[in-house]
C-alpha positions as CSV (number, residue, x, y, z in Angstrom):
1,M,-171.3,165.8,86.0
2,V,-169.3,168.9,85.2
3,N,-170.9,171.4,82.9
4,I,-168.6,171.6,80.0
5,P,-168.3,174.5,77.8
6,K,-169.0,173.7,73.9
7,V,-167.4,175.1,71.0
8,K,-169.7,175.7,67.8
9,L,-167.4,174.4,64.6
10,N,-168.3,176.0,61.4
11,S,-169.4,172.9,60.4
12,G,-172.1,173.1,62.8
13,Q,-171.1,170.7,65.3
14,E,-171.0,171.9,68.9
15,I,-168.0,169.8,70.8
16,P,-167.0,170.2,74.3
17,Q,-163.7,172.8,74.9
18,I,-162.3,170.1,77.0
19,G,-161.5,166.5,75.8
20,F,-158.9,164.0,76.5
21,G,-155.8,163.8,74.9
22,L,-154.9,160.0,73.5
23,W,-151.2,160.6,72.8
24,K,-148.6,158.5,74.5
25,V,-151.9,156.6,76.6
26,T,-150.4,153.1,75.8
27,E,-151.1,151.2,79.3
28,N,-154.5,150.3,80.1
29,T,-155.7,152.2,77.2
30,A,-159.3,150.6,77.5
31,D,-159.8,151.2,80.8
32,V,-158.2,154.7,80.6
33,V,-160.7,155.8,78.0
34,Y,-163.9,154.2,80.1
35,N,-163.0,155.8,83.2
36,A,-162.7,159.3,81.6
37,I,-166.4,159.0,80.5
38,K,-167.4,157.9,83.6
39,V,-165.8,161.2,84.9
40,G,-167.8,163.3,82.2
41,Y,-165.2,163.5,79.4
42,R,-167.2,163.5,76.0
43,L,-164.3,164.3,73.6
44,F,-161.4,162.0,72.6
45,D,-158.4,163.0,70.4
46,G,-156.9,160.0,68.9
47,A,-154.3,159.5,66.0
48,F,-153.4,156.4,63.9
49,D,-149.3,157.4,65.0
50,Y,-150.6,156.7,68.6
51,G,-151.0,153.1,67.9
52,N,-153.6,152.7,70.5
53,E,-157.0,153.3,68.6
54,K,-158.5,149.7,69.0
55,E,-157.7,149.7,72.7
56,A,-159.6,153.0,72.7
57,G,-162.5,151.9,71.1
58,V,-163.0,148.8,73.2
59,G,-163.4,151.7,76.2
60,V,-165.7,153.5,74.1
61,K,-167.8,150.4,73.4
62,R,-167.7,149.3,77.0
63,A,-169.3,152.6,78.2
64,I,-172.1,152.6,75.3
65,D,-172.9,149.1,75.9
66,E,-173.3,149.7,79.8
67,G,-175.3,153.0,79.0
68,I,-173.4,155.5,80.5
69,V,-173.5,157.4,76.9
70,K,-174.8,157.3,73.2
71,R,-172.2,157.6,70.3
72,E,-173.8,160.5,69.5
73,D,-172.6,162.0,73.2
74,L,-169.1,161.6,72.2
75,T,-166.8,163.4,70.1
76,I,-164.3,161.0,68.7
77,V,-161.5,162.7,66.8
78,S,-158.6,161.2,64.8
79,K,-155.6,161.8,62.4
80,L,-154.7,161.0,59.0
81,W,-150.7,159.9,59.3
82,N,-148.1,161.2,57.0
83,T,-148.0,158.3,55.2
84,F,-151.4,158.2,53.5
85,H,-151.7,161.8,52.1
86,E,-152.1,160.2,48.5
87,K,-155.6,160.6,47.5
88,E,-156.0,156.9,47.0
89,R,-154.7,155.8,50.3
90,V,-156.9,158.4,52.3
91,E,-160.4,156.5,52.3
92,P,-158.9,153.0,52.9
93,I,-157.0,153.7,56.1
94,V,-159.6,156.1,57.6
95,R,-162.0,153.0,57.1
96,Q,-159.2,151.0,58.6
97,Q,-159.2,153.6,61.3
98,L,-162.6,153.5,62.2
99,E,-162.9,149.8,61.9
100,W,-160.4,149.8,64.8
101,W,-162.3,151.9,67.1
102,G,-165.3,150.1,66.3
103,L,-167.4,153.4,64.8
104,E,-169.0,154.0,61.6
105,Y,-167.9,157.6,61.5
106,F,-165.5,160.2,63.2
107,D,-166.4,163.4,64.5
108,I,-163.4,165.2,63.7
109,F,-160.1,163.9,61.6
110,Y,-157.5,166.1,60.8
111,I,-154.2,166.0,58.6
112,H,-152.0,165.5,61.3
113,F,-148.7,167.0,60.3
114,P,-148.3,169.0,56.7
115,V,-145.7,166.2,55.4
116,A,-145.9,163.6,52.9
117,L,-144.2,160.6,53.4
118,Q,-143.4,157.5,51.5
119,Y,-146.5,155.0,52.0
120,V,-145.9,152.4,54.6
121,D,-148.5,149.1,54.6
122,P,-149.7,149.2,58.3
123,K,-149.5,145.4,58.2
124,D,-145.5,145.8,57.9
125,S,-145.5,148.5,60.8
126,Y,-147.9,150.1,63.0
127,P,-147.8,152.4,64.1
128,S,-145.2,153.4,61.2
129,G,-143.9,156.4,62.7
130,W,-141.8,159.0,60.4
131,N,-139.2,156.4,58.6
132,N,-140.0,154.0,55.9
133,L,-139.4,150.0,56.4
134,E,-135.7,150.9,55.4
135,G,-135.2,153.5,58.3
136,K,-135.3,156.6,56.3
137,V,-137.2,159.4,56.1
138,V,-138.2,159.8,52.5
139,Q,-141.1,162.4,51.1
140,S,-143.6,161.4,48.6
141,K,-144.8,164.1,46.1
142,A,-148.3,164.4,47.3
143,P,-149.7,168.0,47.8
144,I,-151.9,169.3,50.5
145,Q,-154.6,169.9,47.9
146,E,-154.3,166.4,46.8
147,T,-154.6,165.3,50.4
148,W,-157.2,167.9,51.7
149,E,-159.7,167.0,48.6
150,A,-159.3,163.5,49.7
151,M,-160.5,164.6,53.2
152,E,-163.2,166.4,51.8
153,N,-164.4,162.9,50.2
154,L,-164.7,161.9,53.8
155,V,-167.3,164.5,54.8
156,D,-169.0,163.5,51.6
157,L,-169.0,159.8,52.4
158,G,-170.1,160.4,55.9
159,L,-167.1,158.9,57.6
160,A,-166.2,162.3,59.0
161,K,-168.4,165.2,60.3
162,S,-165.8,167.6,60.2
163,I,-162.2,167.7,58.8
164,G,-159.2,169.9,60.0
165,V,-155.4,170.2,60.0
166,S,-153.0,169.8,62.7
167,N,-149.5,171.8,63.0
168,F,-149.9,174.0,60.1
169,Q,-148.6,177.5,59.8
170,G,-150.3,181.2,58.6
171,A,-149.1,180.7,54.6
172,L,-150.0,177.2,54.4
173,L,-153.5,177.6,56.0
174,M,-154.0,180.7,53.7
175,D,-153.3,178.7,50.8
176,L,-155.5,175.8,51.7
177,L,-158.5,178.2,52.1
178,R,-158.0,179.4,48.4
179,Y,-159.4,175.9,47.2
180,A,-160.6,174.3,49.8
181,R,-164.3,173.5,48.8
182,I,-164.9,172.4,52.7
183,R,-163.2,174.8,54.8
184,P,-161.3,173.2,57.9
185,S,-163.2,173.1,61.0
186,I,-160.6,172.9,63.5
187,L,-156.3,174.0,63.5
188,Q,-154.8,172.0,66.8
189,V,-151.2,173.2,67.3
190,E,-149.1,173.3,70.1
191,I,-149.6,176.2,72.5
192,H,-148.8,176.9,76.2
193,P,-147.4,179.6,78.0
194,Y,-144.2,179.1,76.5
195,L,-145.3,178.8,73.0
196,T,-148.5,181.3,73.0
197,Q,-149.0,181.9,69.0
198,E,-150.9,184.4,69.2
199,A,-150.9,185.3,65.5
200,I,-151.8,182.0,64.2
201,V,-154.4,182.1,66.8
202,E,-155.8,185.2,65.9
203,Y,-155.8,184.3,61.7
204,A,-157.6,181.2,62.3
205,Q,-160.0,182.5,64.6
206,S,-160.7,185.5,62.1
207,E,-161.5,182.9,59.1
208,G,-163.9,180.9,61.5
209,I,-161.5,178.1,62.3
210,A,-161.7,176.5,65.8
211,V,-158.2,176.2,67.5
212,T,-157.4,173.6,69.8
213,A,-154.1,173.5,71.8
214,Y,-152.0,170.3,72.4
215,S,-149.2,170.0,75.0
216,S,-150.7,172.9,77.1
217,L,-148.5,172.3,80.2
218,G,-145.6,172.5,78.1
219,P,-142.4,170.8,78.9
220,A,-144.3,168.6,81.1
221,S,-145.7,166.5,78.1
222,F,-142.1,166.0,76.7
223,V,-139.9,165.6,80.2
224,E,-140.4,161.5,79.8
225,L,-139.0,161.7,76.3
226,Q,-136.0,163.2,77.7
227,W,-136.0,165.6,75.5
228,D,-133.2,168.3,76.4
229,N,-135.2,171.4,75.9
230,A,-138.0,170.3,77.6
231,K,-135.8,168.6,80.7
232,S,-134.2,172.3,81.4
233,A,-137.1,174.9,80.9
234,V,-139.2,175.3,84.2
235,P,-142.0,173.5,84.6
236,L,-145.0,175.5,84.6
237,S,-146.5,173.7,87.6
238,V,-143.7,175.4,89.7
239,H,-143.1,178.6,87.9
240,P,-143.7,181.4,90.4
241,I,-146.3,183.4,88.6
242,I,-148.6,180.4,87.6
243,T,-148.3,179.3,91.5
244,S,-149.1,182.8,92.5
245,I,-152.0,183.0,90.4
246,A,-153.1,179.6,91.4
247,S,-153.1,180.5,95.1
248,N,-154.9,183.8,94.3
249,H,-157.7,181.5,92.8
250,N,-157.4,178.5,95.2
251,K,-156.7,176.3,91.8
252,T,-153.9,174.2,90.8
253,P,-151.2,175.5,88.4
254,A,-152.8,173.1,85.8
255,Q,-156.0,174.6,86.4
256,V,-154.5,178.0,86.0
257,V,-152.5,177.1,82.5
258,F,-155.9,175.5,81.2
259,R,-157.9,178.2,82.1
260,W,-155.5,180.8,80.6
261,A,-156.0,178.8,77.2
262,T,-159.8,178.3,77.2
263,Q,-160.1,182.1,78.6
264,R,-158.4,182.7,74.9
265,G,-161.2,180.4,73.2
266,L,-158.9,177.3,72.8
267,L,-160.4,174.0,73.0
268,I,-157.5,171.5,75.2
269,I,-157.1,167.9,75.6
270,P,-155.2,167.4,78.7
271,K,-155.0,163.6,80.0
272,S,-154.4,162.2,83.2
273,N,-155.0,158.5,84.7
274,D,-155.4,160.2,88.6
275,P,-159.5,160.2,89.1
276,K,-158.4,163.8,91.2
277,R,-157.0,165.3,88.4
278,L,-159.2,164.1,85.4
279,Q,-162.0,165.9,87.7
280,E,-159.8,169.0,88.2
281,N,-158.9,169.1,84.4
282,L,-162.5,169.0,83.6
283,E,-163.4,171.8,86.2
284,S,-160.6,174.5,85.0
285,A,-163.3,176.3,83.0
286,S,-165.1,177.0,86.4
287,F,-163.6,180.2,87.1
288,D,-162.2,183.1,85.4
289,L,-158.6,184.9,85.2
290,T,-158.5,188.8,85.4
291,N,-157.3,190.2,82.1
292,D,-153.9,190.9,84.0
293,E,-153.3,187.6,85.0
294,V,-153.8,186.2,81.0
295,K,-151.1,189.2,80.0
296,Q,-148.7,187.7,82.8
297,I,-149.3,184.1,81.9
298,S,-148.9,185.2,78.3
299,S,-145.9,186.9,79.2
300,L,-144.1,184.0,79.7
301,N,-143.8,183.4,76.0
302,I,-140.4,182.4,74.5
303,N,-141.3,180.7,71.5
304,L,-140.1,177.6,72.8
305,R,-141.7,174.5,70.6
306,F,-140.8,171.3,71.9
307,N,-143.1,169.0,69.1
308,N,-140.3,170.0,66.3
309,P,-139.0,167.4,64.1
310,P,-135.5,168.4,63.2
311,N,-135.2,168.1,67.3
312,Y,-135.5,164.3,66.9
313,L,-135.8,163.7,63.1
314,G,-132.5,165.9,62.2
315,C,-134.9,166.8,58.8
316,L,-138.1,168.3,58.0
317,H,-138.6,171.9,58.9
318,I,-142.1,172.1,58.9
319,F,-141.7,175.3,61.2
320,A,-139.0,177.0,60.0
């Protein structure tokens, strides 16, 4: 079994630095989760919006029933979707998500985006996505403070051990910290060598907030969505700087990119269905890059953000 580094959160929890992301895991999800647990993964990053929480829970239950892990060995992560930001909607949807997972609590629960949208009943549309039932993106009036207070209530009720935010920028995080009774434990944002985000990482870490990087391989996560900026970007797996460093260490390009992130103190949530790559991803923290190599990889930054709502919605300029 690979010895996965741990990160201690400001809530007191210790969680694996390398986890498994469930975005776009829509085929054989239960088997994917079960097999990942067998390989050694202990953190699973899910969300209402991924539409696969019930199936992921089946994989978790199978592993627990077979004695491979205990519930307390796992860090199960989920997120509050944009259509449930009003205070009265937070607890009910979290209880529903827990029921899908077959769990009594989430280890970590995020606000998925700092965007409040018109409520859509999951019975009418699941996952509901960004649009209402008329196919329009309509914002609601719930402020982040209202939503965060409802998130804090989840901790009070024992429904979440730690709470965090995703896709927040510095000013919004700064504002949240002014009124937070329970400080966010984690910030999850898009980070890869084309979008290094040094400033927000430095600020969050200075406030004792851990940072999770998603889409660590950059365009690789988005090419299958046929997004033009992903298709036109040089894949990190063949970038000469990355491949040269990989050759120096006898590692794969992906392992180099993941190590670049974890050496910066970031948590990562890669995924794969390939058993060999599953193992390689877990082992990506088993070597060290030189300071010069870290700088070389960081020099690839061109502030290229892939998960930017205006690119696929034409509105909601979250990162403007």
